[in-house]
N, CA, C and O of each residue as an XYZ file, in Angstrom:
904
protein
N      72.575     68.583    133.847
C      71.632     69.224    134.461
C      70.469     68.514    134.758
O      69.415     68.982    134.328
N      70.441     67.477    135.407
C      69.555     66.617    135.775
C      68.359     67.449    136.675
O      68.541     68.165    137.659
N      67.062     67.100    135.989
C      66.070     67.732    136.989
C      65.507     69.045    136.597
O      64.477     69.591    136.995
N      66.523     69.502    135.607
C      66.064     70.763    134.885
C      65.853     70.471    133.180
O      66.725     70.244    132.341
N      64.540     70.556    133.030
C      64.052     70.155    131.744
C      63.804     71.303    130.772
O      64.206     71.459    129.619
N      62.911     72.187    131.671
C      62.410     73.320    130.723
C      62.100     74.386    131.552
O      61.714     74.170    132.700
N      62.246     75.737    131.027
C      62.234     76.806    132.084
C      61.203     77.959    131.162
O      61.586     78.361    130.063
N      60.236     78.290    131.599
C      59.546     79.513    130.981
C      59.904     80.842    131.456
O      60.244     81.037    132.623
N      59.843     81.654    130.679
C      60.162     83.126    130.919
C      59.299     83.962    130.197
O      59.064     83.761    129.006
N      58.720     85.058    130.953
C      57.772     85.921    130.510
C      58.540     87.211    129.753
O      59.404     87.946    130.231
N      58.013     87.237    128.584
C      58.495     88.544    127.789
C      57.883     89.819    128.090
O      56.925     90.005    128.840
N      58.501     90.636    127.463
C      58.024     91.950    127.646
C      56.565     92.388    126.920
O      55.822     93.347    127.127
N      56.501     91.470    126.155
C      55.031     91.730    125.127
C      55.413     92.662    124.048
O      54.507     92.986    123.280
N      56.677     93.189    123.835
C      56.992     93.810    122.455
C      56.950     93.219    121.449
O      56.867     93.836    120.387
N      56.996     91.799    121.492
C      57.188     90.881    120.098
C      56.440     89.807    120.550
O      56.532     89.223    121.630
N      55.522     89.554    119.414
C      54.550     88.350    119.536
C      55.130     87.160    119.900
O      54.355     86.324    120.364
N      56.506     86.809    119.796
C      57.013     85.682    120.253
C      57.763     85.642    121.686
O      58.234     84.635    122.215
N      57.770     86.983    122.207
C      58.104     87.175    123.713
C      57.362     87.071    124.601
O      57.780     87.407    125.709
N      56.046     86.594    124.478
C      55.141     86.435    125.439
C      55.491     85.207    126.541
O      55.130     85.188    127.718
N      56.246     84.247    125.883
C      56.458     83.033    126.865
C      57.695     82.459    125.950
O      57.527     82.074    124.793
N      58.805     82.455    126.545
C      60.077     81.911    125.779
C      60.287     80.833    126.406
O      60.390     80.965    127.625
N      60.418     79.478    125.860
C      60.776     78.418    126.314
C      62.172     78.065    126.032
O      62.528     78.016    124.855
N      63.258     77.739    127.262
C      64.631     77.450    127.156
C      64.612     75.959    127.546
O      64.259     75.703    128.697
N      64.903     75.088    126.840
C      64.854     73.574    127.162
C      66.330     73.197    127.242
O      67.186     73.663    126.491
N      66.569     72.260    128.276
C      67.858     71.588    128.440
C      68.349     71.275    127.339
O      69.544     71.505    127.155
N      67.586     70.686    126.346
C      68.464     70.126    124.940
C      68.949     71.265    124.307
O      70.050     71.090    123.786
N      68.459     72.412    124.185
C      69.063     73.781    123.559
C      70.277     74.292    124.273
O      71.214     74.849    123.702
N      70.201     74.075    125.502
C      71.513     74.287    126.397
C      72.533     73.350    125.853
O      73.511     73.749    125.222
N      72.293     72.105    126.106
C      73.307     71.158    125.580
C      73.930     71.287    124.124
O      75.057     70.912    123.801
N      72.934     71.921    123.267
C      73.273     72.526    122.103
C      74.562     73.566    121.966
O      75.486     73.499    121.155
N      74.339     74.538    123.001
C      74.894     75.814    123.120
C      76.257     75.708    123.753
O      77.179     76.481    123.490
N      76.336     74.627    124.668
C      77.560     74.413    125.616
C      78.339     73.158    125.147
O      79.491     72.886    125.487
N      77.592     72.471    124.363
C      78.251     70.978    124.048
C      77.623     69.969    124.677
O      77.299     70.054    125.862
N      77.374     68.823    123.869
C      76.808     67.659    124.686
C      77.653     66.883    125.681
O      77.228     66.115    126.544
N      78.854     67.187    125.440
C      79.697     66.388    126.406
C      80.071     67.045    127.679
O      80.810     66.455    128.467
N      79.556     68.373    127.964
C      80.221     69.078    129.178
C      79.187     68.754    130.147
O      77.989     68.763    129.861
N      79.675     68.452    131.352
C      79.005     68.359    132.498
C      78.911     69.490    133.416
O      79.983     70.033    133.682
N      77.715     70.020    134.027
C      77.389     71.168    134.670
C      76.840     70.846    135.955
O      75.995     69.950    135.971
N      77.187     71.459    137.147
C      76.339     71.201    138.331
C      75.030     71.990    138.447
O      74.704     72.720    137.511
N      74.334     71.899    139.432
C      73.053     72.374    139.471
C      73.158     74.020    139.242
O      72.378     74.645    138.524
N      74.287     74.618    139.998
C      74.317     75.928    140.295
C      74.560     76.519    138.967
O      73.983     77.510    138.522
N      75.599     75.720    138.289
C      75.883     76.529    136.976
C      74.869     76.371    136.056
O      74.677     77.325    135.303
N      73.949     75.077    135.898
C      72.895     75.047    135.286
C      71.878     76.003    135.260
O      71.391     76.402    134.202
N      71.513     76.411    136.414
C      70.525     77.421    136.587
C      70.910     78.955    136.033
O      70.127     79.737    135.494
N      72.235     79.155    136.297
C      72.992     80.431    136.002
C      72.902     80.353    134.348
O      72.757     81.427    133.764
N      72.962     79.396    133.731
C      73.486     79.343    132.259
C      71.919     79.211    131.692
O      71.825     79.709    130.570
N      70.773     78.703    132.160
C      69.589     78.984    131.873
C      68.979     79.940    131.833
O      68.104     80.197    131.007
N      69.395     80.707    132.836
C      68.858     82.332    132.966
C      69.591     82.996    131.978
O      68.994     83.730    131.191
N      70.658     82.861    131.916
C      71.661     83.606    130.773
C      70.945     83.304    129.388
O      70.794     84.238    128.600
N      70.597     82.311    129.137
C      70.196     81.946    127.907
C      68.676     82.548    127.718
O      68.367     82.896    126.578
N      67.875     82.663    128.594
C      66.551     83.125    128.505
C      66.690     84.581    128.308
O      66.005     85.099    127.426
N      67.547     85.364    129.068
C      67.837     86.628    128.808
C      68.423     87.120    127.325
O      68.189     88.246    126.885
N      69.015     86.379    126.795
C      69.591     86.337    125.458
C      68.541     86.112    124.550
O      68.396     86.906    123.621
N      67.694     85.028    124.693
C      66.271     84.846    123.730
C      65.446     85.825    123.820
O      64.734     86.074    122.846
N      65.354     86.577    124.967
C      64.455     87.668    125.045
C      64.954     88.906    124.396
O      64.200     89.688    123.818
N      66.036     89.046    124.484
C      66.812     90.179    123.555
C      66.549     90.055    122.096
O      66.138     90.958    121.367
N      66.821     88.879    121.768
C      66.723     88.388    120.414
C      65.301     88.632    119.589
O      65.065     88.830    118.397
N      64.559     88.540    120.635
C      62.935     88.621    120.101
C      62.214     90.025    120.420
O      61.015     90.204    120.206
N      63.035     90.957    120.931
C      62.330     92.011    121.355
C      62.813     93.271    120.984
O      62.806     94.240    121.743
N      63.333     93.286    119.557
C      64.319     94.543    119.022
C      65.405     94.768    119.094
O      66.217     93.953    119.531
N      65.724     96.019    118.655
C      67.326     96.401    118.633
C      67.959     96.034    120.051
O      67.259     96.073    121.063
N      69.082     95.735    120.086
C      69.653     95.614    121.393
C      70.358     96.918    121.937
O      70.913     97.763    121.235
N      70.244     96.932    123.242
C      70.534     98.033    123.880
C      72.076     97.924    124.670
O      72.519     96.824    125.000
N      72.653     98.904    124.867
C      74.059     99.005    125.414
C      74.137     97.875    126.707
O      75.121     97.159    126.890
N      72.865     97.857    127.597
C      72.813     97.228    128.923
C      72.675     95.824    128.619
O      72.755     95.091    129.605
N      72.476     95.227    127.430
C      72.072     93.878    127.165
C      73.229     93.037    127.414
O      74.355     93.531    127.348
N      73.030     91.632    127.735
C      73.980     90.595    127.837
C      74.602     90.254    126.840
O      73.909     89.725    125.970
N      75.910     90.382    126.586
C      76.643     89.809    125.558
C      78.092     89.435    125.960
O      78.652     90.060    126.861
N      78.778     88.299    125.221
C      79.899     87.906    125.478
C      80.973     89.053    125.667
O      81.030     89.932    124.807
N      81.771     89.082    126.683
C      82.809     89.820    126.929
C      83.977     89.265    126.150
O      84.372     88.154    126.504
N      84.679     89.944    125.003
C      85.513     89.313    124.335
C      86.865     89.600    124.958
O      87.808     88.829    124.785
N      86.969     90.748    125.709
C      88.105     91.001    126.289
C      88.879     89.933    127.314
O      90.046     90.010    127.699
N      87.955     88.985    127.618
C      88.145     88.178    128.719
C      88.490     86.717    127.879
O      88.711     85.686    128.515
N      88.510     86.745    126.439
C      88.818     85.465    125.729
C      90.299     85.414    125.538
O      90.955     86.448    125.414
N      90.791     84.316    125.516
C      92.117     83.873    125.047
C      92.274     83.806    123.636
O      91.628     82.928    123.063
N      93.213     84.771    122.758
C      93.284     84.301    121.579
C      93.865     82.913    121.323
O      94.614     82.327    122.104
N      93.398     82.402    120.031
C      93.916     81.228    119.616
C      93.575     80.928    118.163
O      92.773     80.053    117.836
N      94.208     81.677    117.347
C      93.892     81.567    115.998
C      94.531     80.289    115.286
O      95.696     79.908    115.406
N      93.536     79.716    114.528
C      94.032     78.397    114.122
C      93.997     78.419    112.433
O      93.923     77.371    111.792
N      94.062     79.769    111.788
C      94.113     79.811    110.578
C      94.884     81.270    110.238
O      94.927     82.169    111.077
N      95.461     81.385    108.956
C      96.035     82.695    108.941
C      94.788     83.692    108.496
O      93.867     83.273    107.795
N      94.853     85.043    108.973
C      93.711     86.024    108.615
C      93.477     86.003    107.129
O      94.387     85.762    106.335
N      92.100     86.291    106.728
C      91.745     86.296    105.388
C      92.267     87.474    105.041
O      92.447     88.374    105.861
N      92.642     87.596    103.404
C      92.833     88.723    102.980
C      91.852     89.772    102.570
O      90.742     89.506    102.107
N      92.294     90.924    102.752
C      91.295     92.189    102.505
C      90.411     92.384    103.799
O      89.187     92.291    103.713
N      91.007     92.643    104.941
C      90.229     92.640    106.004
C      89.209     93.930    106.078
O      89.602     95.054    105.764
N      88.029     93.702    106.468
C      87.027     94.561    106.636
C      87.029     95.390    108.081
O      86.936     94.760    109.134
N      87.133     96.739    108.068
C      87.051     97.460    109.089
C      86.074     98.638    109.098
O      86.111     99.431    108.157
N      85.210     98.804    110.090
C      84.073     99.599    110.020
C      84.032    100.274    111.435
O      84.319     99.692    112.481
N      83.650    101.535    111.330
C      83.219    102.164    112.854
C      81.966    101.427    113.136
O      81.336    100.764    112.312
N      81.584    101.659    114.740
C      80.526    101.102    115.299
C      79.378    101.570    114.470
O      78.458    100.824    114.135
N      79.463    102.819    114.152
C      77.968    103.577    113.599
C      77.982    103.021    112.127
O      76.898    102.821    111.579
N      79.167    102.758    111.454
C      78.956    102.198    110.145
C      78.339    100.763    110.105
O      77.560    100.402    109.222
N      78.791     99.918    111.223
C      77.952     98.576    111.248
C      76.721     98.615    111.551
O      75.938     97.806    111.052
N      76.306     99.603    112.464
C      74.697     99.954    112.696
C      73.993    100.106    111.600
O      72.888     99.576    111.488
N      74.659    101.020    110.425
C      73.768    101.311    109.464
C      73.774    100.095    108.523
O      72.788     99.997    107.793
N      74.685     99.195    108.427
C      74.829     98.163    107.223
C      74.233     96.841    107.756
O      73.899     95.983    106.938
N      74.097     96.648    108.951
C      73.441     95.625    109.390
C      72.061     95.616    110.204
O      71.864     96.622    110.887
N      71.280     94.824    110.221
C      70.002     94.684    110.895
C      70.157     94.591    112.412
O      71.179     94.054    112.839
N      69.276     95.043    113.241
C      69.556     95.072    114.575
C      69.940     93.710    115.391
O      70.570     93.584    116.441
N      69.402     92.840    114.631
C      69.535     91.234    115.174
C      71.024     90.875    114.569
O      71.763     90.156    115.242
N      71.454     91.375    113.310
C      72.858     91.015    112.893
C      73.658     91.564    113.613
O      74.580     90.858    114.021
N      73.621     92.861    113.995
C      74.420     93.740    114.872
C      74.591     93.105    116.110
O      75.736     92.739    116.373
N      73.625     92.876    117.001
C      73.837     91.971    118.301
C      74.698     90.828    118.120
O      75.670     90.630    118.849
N      74.369     90.065    117.162
C      75.071     88.732    116.864
C      76.582     89.063    116.532
O      77.533     88.819    117.274
N      76.641     89.732    115.145
C      77.976     89.864    114.687
C      78.854     90.739    115.611
O      80.008     90.387    115.853
N      78.390     91.748    116.075
C      79.463     92.723    116.783
C      79.209     92.686    118.177
O      80.067     93.310    118.801
N      78.311     92.163    118.901
C      78.078     92.349    120.147
C      78.172     90.799    120.714
O      77.965     90.620    121.914
N      78.509     89.581    119.782
C      78.743     88.326    120.111
C      77.535     87.729    120.743
O      77.722     86.886    121.621
N      76.226     88.081    120.387
C      74.943     87.911    120.969
C      74.521     86.464    120.258
O      75.140     85.990    119.305
N      73.441     85.886    120.841
C      72.899     84.770    120.218
C      71.402     84.841    119.775
O      70.586     85.352    120.543
N      71.000     84.330    118.523
C      69.620     84.487    118.302
C      69.083     83.445    118.795
O      69.714     82.450    119.151
N      67.737     83.601    118.862
C      66.551     82.686    119.460
C      66.631     81.411    118.535
O      66.636     81.543    117.311
N      66.693     80.149    119.152
C      66.646     78.822    118.806
C      65.368     78.904    117.813
O      64.433     79.670    118.042
N      65.411     78.087    116.747
C      64.306     77.715    115.848
C      63.651     78.958    115.427
O      62.462     78.851    115.125
N      64.198     80.124    115.347
C      63.589     81.269    114.735
C      63.310     81.401    113.138
O      63.694     80.601    112.284
N      62.728     82.316    112.971
C      62.522     82.689    111.422
C      63.463     82.429    110.475
O      63.260     81.776    109.452
N      64.753     83.060    110.885
C      65.831     82.728    110.122
C      66.631     81.453    109.771
O      67.280     81.222    108.751
N      66.394     80.552    111.042
C      66.751     79.190    111.014
C      65.575     78.320    110.047
O      65.872     77.401    109.284
N      64.521     78.720    110.224
C      63.610     78.115    109.229
C      63.962     78.222    107.794
O      63.999     77.244    107.047
N      64.258     79.625    107.372
C      64.707     79.928    106.073
C      65.874     79.160    105.802
O      65.915     78.695    104.663
N      66.891     78.891    106.598
C      68.077     78.214    106.679
C      67.657     76.937    106.185
O      68.201     76.576    105.141
N      66.769     76.136    106.725
C      66.461     74.905    106.647
C      65.933     74.489    105.065
O      66.016     73.381    104.534
N      65.489     75.472    104.621
C      64.767     75.454    103.093
C      65.688     75.655    101.891
O      65.412     75.472    100.705
N      66.862     76.077    102.446
C      68.086     76.547    101.436
C      68.553     75.216    100.701
O      68.539     74.158    101.331
N      68.940     75.254     99.457
C      69.367     74.088     98.909
C      71.038     74.293     98.541
O      71.840     74.595     99.425
N      71.368     74.122     97.375
C      72.643     74.051     97.135
C      73.323     75.316     96.981
O      72.799     76.108     96.197
N      74.416     75.679     97.587
C      74.896     76.893     97.441
C      76.062     77.342     98.534
O      76.662     76.412     99.073
N      76.408     78.618     98.879
C      77.483     78.897     99.676
C      76.976     79.916    100.696
O      76.090     80.725    100.420
N      77.637     79.834    102.008
C      77.327     80.662    103.026
C      78.033     81.596    103.368
O      78.838     81.233    104.226
N      78.122     82.726    103.082
C      79.125     83.808    103.453
C      78.674     84.812    104.582
O      77.526     84.841    105.025
N      79.631     85.577    104.972
C      79.370     86.243    106.216
C      78.449     87.284    105.967
O      78.564     87.836    104.872
N      77.465     87.723    106.813
C      76.549     88.458    106.577
C      77.022     90.002    106.784
O      76.321     90.963    106.467
N      78.238     90.087    107.329
C      78.935     91.235    107.710
C      79.822     91.902    106.482
O      79.829     93.080    106.127
N      80.525     90.847    105.973
C      81.620     91.287    105.024
C      81.663     90.409    103.737
O      82.505     90.745    102.904
N      80.796     89.223    103.427
C      80.831     88.530    102.571
C      81.849     87.581    102.153
O      82.106     87.114    101.044
N      82.439     87.380    103.451
C      83.855     86.128    103.148
C      82.969     84.887    103.265
O      82.016     84.740    104.031
N      83.487     83.959    102.307
C      83.137     82.644    102.109
C      83.356     81.825    103.509
O      84.425     81.717    104.109
N      82.220     81.329    103.850
C      82.469     80.544    105.154
C      82.282     79.018    105.288
O      83.105     78.238    105.766
N      80.970     78.695    104.750
C      80.384     77.292    104.665
C      79.791     77.229    103.173
O      79.646     78.193    102.421
N      79.434     75.695    102.869
C      78.618     75.581    101.853
C      77.608     74.420    102.090
O      77.762     73.673    103.056
N      76.739     74.286    101.356
C      75.552     73.348    101.740
C      76.161     71.804    101.764
O      75.385     70.991    102.265
N      77.223     71.361    101.376
C      77.839     70.474    101.301
C      78.279     70.036    102.812
O      78.479     68.852    103.080
N      78.394     70.925    103.637
C      78.946     70.579    105.125
C      77.737     70.740    105.899
O      77.951     70.501    107.087
N      76.696     71.019    105.680
C      75.421     71.488    106.215
C      74.731     69.796    106.805
O      74.405     68.808    106.146
N      74.718     70.003    108.020
C      73.621     68.655    108.506
C      72.830     69.076    109.660
O      73.178     69.974    110.426
N      71.705     68.365    109.762
C      70.818     68.756    110.842
C      70.878     68.150    112.150
O      70.509     66.999    112.382
N      71.426     69.077    113.129
C      71.549     68.393    114.617
C      70.464     68.782    115.466
O      70.550     68.641    116.686
N      69.431     69.270    114.902
C      68.180     69.101    115.604
C      68.257     70.264    117.018
O      67.520     70.178    118.001
N      69.160     71.156    116.846
C      69.407     72.313    117.893
C      68.897     73.388    117.686
O      68.973     74.253    118.560
N      68.209     73.648    116.431
C      67.567     75.054    116.384
C      68.533     76.312    115.884
O      68.090     77.460    115.893
N      69.805     76.028    115.473
C      70.818     76.587    114.866
C      71.516     76.050    113.694
O      71.624     74.825    113.759
N      72.064     76.620    112.563
C      72.564     76.156    111.615
C      73.656     75.240    112.016
O      74.394     75.653    112.910
N      73.904     74.010    111.490
C      75.063     72.991    111.793
C      75.749     72.717    110.549
O      75.173     72.352    109.525
N      77.061     72.913    110.670
C      77.843     72.462    109.625
C      79.214     71.503    110.343
O      79.617     71.704    111.489
N      79.759     70.522    109.467
C      80.723     69.749    110.155
C      82.296     70.416    109.790
O      83.263     69.832    110.280
N      82.483     71.379    109.110
C      83.653     71.827    108.585
C      83.432     73.261    107.833
O      82.415     73.494    107.179
N      84.491     74.188    107.997
C      84.097     75.315    107.175
C      84.603     75.015    105.693
O      85.520     74.216    105.504
N      83.965     75.693    104.641
C      84.265     75.688    103.322
C      85.670     76.169    102.903
O      86.304     75.764    101.929
N      86.090     77.202    103.899
C      87.405     77.976    103.620
C      88.014     78.258    105.040
O      87.842     79.319    105.640
N      88.672     77.301    105.468
C      89.307     77.396    106.647
C      90.149     78.968    107.105
O      90.243     79.327    108.279
N      90.550     79.543    106.257
C      91.429     80.563    106.216
C      90.484     81.852    106.466
O      90.952     82.974    106.662
N      89.218     81.589    106.439
C      88.265     82.776    106.661
C      87.655     82.707    108.096
O      86.878     83.573    108.498
N      88.068     81.568    108.899
C      87.302     81.399    110.072
C      88.552     81.169    111.208
O      89.493     80.396    111.031
N      88.372     81.911    112.265
C      89.395     81.961    113.522
C      88.599     81.002    114.543
O      87.380     80.907    114.396
N      89.146     80.397    115.417
C      88.786     79.802    116.612
C      89.393     80.272    117.783
O      90.619     80.253    117.883
N      88.613     80.727    118.759
C      89.125     81.421    119.765
C      88.385     80.817    121.224
O      87.220     80.431    121.316
N      89.246     80.849    122.141
C      88.591     80.356    123.485
C      87.712     81.344    124.019
O      88.027     82.532    124.093
N      86.418     80.796    124.460
C      85.493     81.644    125.156
C      84.963     81.118    126.503
O      84.257     80.110    126.490
N      85.253     81.727    127.656
C      84.923     81.514    129.032
C      83.421     82.627    129.476
O      83.153     82.906    130.645
N      82.676     83.082    128.378
C      81.904     84.078    128.601
C      80.741     83.654    129.683
O      80.145     84.507    130.340
N      80.484     82.262    129.796
C      79.160     82.169    130.325
C      79.262     80.954    131.340
O      78.365     80.160    131.625
N      80.484     80.992    131.790
C      80.923     79.856    133.274
C      81.451     78.892    132.565
O      81.821     77.981    133.306
N      81.672     78.664    131.327
C      82.226     77.346    130.759
C      83.138     77.811    129.821
O      83.107     78.949    129.353
N      84.119     76.776    129.475
C      85.073     77.003    128.398
C      84.440     76.532    126.990
O      84.037     75.371    126.918
N      84.343     77.315    125.954
C      83.778     76.818    124.745
C      84.765     77.326    123.612
O      85.834     77.860    123.905
N      84.415     77.164    122.504
C      85.341     77.578    121.281
C      84.451     78.430    120.399
O      83.570     77.887    119.731
N      84.642     79.771    120.364
C      84.186     80.616    119.529
C      84.640     80.571    118.078
O      85.821     80.386    117.784
N      83.682     80.744    117.182
C      83.832     81.048    115.768
C      83.805     82.318    115.197
O      82.685     82.789    115.001
N      84.760     82.975    114.890
C      84.749     84.194    114.177
C      85.209     84.512    112.770
O      86.169     83.865    112.352
N      84.666     85.400    112.000
C      84.771     85.553    110.665
C      86.145     86.270    110.865
O      86.317     87.162    111.695
N      87.178     85.753    109.958
C      88.723     86.289    110.004
C      88.690     87.844    109.199
O      89.502     88.738    109.439
N      87.932     87.910    108.523
C      87.735     89.041    107.658
C      87.215     90.313    108.408
O      87.827     91.379    108.468
N      86.061     90.061    108.943
C      85.735     91.349    109.754
C      85.609     91.315    111.332
O      85.306     92.247    112.077
N      85.891     90.120    111.624
C      85.942     89.817    113.017
C      84.533     89.501    113.758
O      84.358     89.353    114.967
N      83.775     89.450    112.932
C      82.312     89.066    113.275
C      82.035     87.751    114.213
O      82.486     86.674    113.821
N      81.380     87.807    115.313
C      80.971     86.535    116.011
C      80.178     85.711    114.939
O      79.316     86.252    114.248
N      80.470     84.499    114.835
C      79.468     83.830    114.104
C      78.621     82.597    115.045
O      77.480     82.219    114.781
N      79.371     82.141    116.059
C      78.986     81.052    116.897
C      79.919     80.304    117.764
O      80.846     80.868    118.346
N      79.674     79.000    117.859
C      80.618     78.040    118.609
C      80.765     76.920    117.836
O      80.001     76.668    116.905
N      82.027     75.974    118.267
C      82.231     74.625    117.604
C      82.331     73.808    118.631
O      82.883     74.230    119.648
N      81.848     72.540    118.588
C      81.854     71.634    119.515
C      82.481     70.140    118.822
O      82.123     69.766    117.705
N      83.373     69.439    119.597
C      83.710     68.061    119.033
C      83.579     67.023    119.641
O      83.709     67.082    120.864
N      83.292     65.787    119.040
C      83.248     64.617    119.735
C      81.749     64.364    120.340
O      81.703     63.737    121.398
N      80.653     64.754    119.818
C      79.382     64.648    120.227
C      78.708     63.426    119.531
O      77.496     63.220    119.591
N      79.464     62.747    118.961
C      78.808     61.540    118.234
C      77.935     61.752    116.928
O      77.128     60.859    116.669
N      78.002     62.669    116.215
C      77.114     62.962    115.139
C      77.704     62.196    114.175
O      78.929     62.079    114.136
N      76.942     61.631    113.350
C      77.382     60.846    111.984
C      77.835     61.703    111.066
O      77.089     61.822    110.094
N      78.918     62.407    111.055
C      79.420     63.323    110.047
C      81.105     62.868    109.879
O      81.684     62.204    110.739
N      81.694     63.308    108.736
C      83.121     63.113    108.232
C      84.108     63.724    109.618
O      85.244     63.300    109.829
N      83.584     64.540    110.282
C      84.478     64.931    111.381
C      83.978     65.096    112.885
O      84.604     65.655    113.786
N      82.729     64.501    112.977
C      82.214     64.644    114.197
C      82.607     65.781    115.170
O      82.983     65.691    116.338
N      82.404     66.990    114.311
C      82.474     68.269    114.801
C      81.175     69.155    114.421
O      80.707     69.013    113.291
N      80.719     69.848    115.110
C      79.389     70.786    115.074
C      79.761     72.094    115.139
O      80.068     72.507    116.257
N      79.818     72.941    114.109
C      80.053     74.333    113.983
C      78.490     74.856    114.312
O      77.705     74.682    113.380
N      78.058     75.349    115.278
C      76.822     75.842    115.488
C      76.870     77.415    115.475
O      77.418     78.123    116.320
N      76.173     77.834    114.321
C      76.357     79.169    113.795
C      74.863     79.847    113.947
O      73.796     79.241    114.046
N      75.038     80.995    113.941
C      73.813     81.794    114.041
C      73.359     82.140    112.768
O      74.128     82.663    111.961
N      71.866     81.837    112.426
C      71.500     82.100    111.109
C      71.727     83.426    110.680
O      72.182     83.626    109.554
N      71.432     84.460    111.538
C      71.374     85.937    111.261
C      72.989     86.264    110.792
O      73.240     87.292    110.163
N      73.912     85.417    111.112
C      75.509     85.740    110.685
C      75.772     85.283    109.306
O      76.881     85.492    108.814
N      74.970     84.758    108.731
C      75.075     84.126    107.401
C      74.177     84.570    106.133
O      72.991     84.839    106.322
N      74.644     84.633    105.061
C      73.958     85.034    103.909
C      74.011     84.023    102.835
O      75.153     83.710    102.498
N      73.098     83.477    102.258
C      72.873     82.247    101.435
C      73.201     82.928     99.897
O      72.687     83.927     99.393
N      74.005     82.227     99.470
C      74.190     82.316     97.719
C      73.862     81.274     97.141
O      74.615     80.318     97.324
N      72.778     81.088     96.342
C      72.386     79.726     95.519
C      73.289     79.546     94.527
O      73.803     80.495     93.934
N      73.577     78.173     94.250
C      74.391     77.912     93.206
C      73.348     77.832     91.985
O      72.170     77.502     92.120
N      73.941     78.171     90.820
C      73.168     78.438     89.695
C      72.548     76.892     89.210
O      73.296     75.924     89.079
N      71.345     76.838     89.013
C      70.913     75.311     88.519
C      70.855     74.594     89.598
O      70.376     73.482     89.373
N      71.276     74.855     91.156
C      71.278     73.908     92.124
C      69.928     73.416     92.510
O      68.921     74.100     92.326
N      69.904     72.192     93.064
C      68.694     71.245     93.591
C      68.722     71.443     94.902
O      69.749     71.745     95.510
N      67.533     71.277     95.457
C      67.337     71.269     96.941
C      68.320     70.391     97.685
O      68.483     69.265     97.215
N      69.000     70.723     98.769
C      69.911     69.911     99.572
C      69.274     69.349    100.718
O      68.594     70.149    101.361
N      69.327     68.076    101.172
C      68.649     67.347    102.159
C      69.666     67.317    103.292
O      70.647     66.576    103.228
N      69.435     68.128    104.340
C      70.689     67.882    105.561
C      70.758     66.569    105.834
O      69.766     65.841    105.883
N      71.936     66.198    106.026
C      72.444     64.872    106.767
C      71.759     64.639    108.189
O      72.061     63.656    108.865
């Protein structure tokens, strides 16, 4: 995406952070993978889509007309056995139990605003376990947490692989791998490989902050992300 470094988007004014949202090329490299190459036309399309998603995340509850990933177009590719005790709820029940932003991410496969408040809280969290905000399934721990400087939580491996499903995602004009909670089917984020991070797996699970709930370990001390 040479020549496209930053794009300013004017928000609706309904949220103090939505007056001007910056979508940087670096943020897009984090969302689509640092190794993927895109032509100028694709880059502009992706930047515009990202800006719309960011505005939605900062402007209150999602509406049916909002841009979200179309899961019907994804090819299923399960990499683990489904978690025991599946959680199934109606759309109305999910709306009652989740915040508007959690619902948008977990049930509509949306993307939260990079470097948001939830992410800042994530960075401060110490030793403990990260569970699905929708059903409580164990997903990651602080041991697998590292700082990729992308604005979203990053992990190099799941803590419990049976609670995570990977599925091909072609929703934004590129091929990515979606990360899904095996217990409730909630969208968590995407996973990228071979980006050169100094971790045991060189794999980055890029996860939405609001899709996680942190459970601190008893007597745990603050953990410094790698």
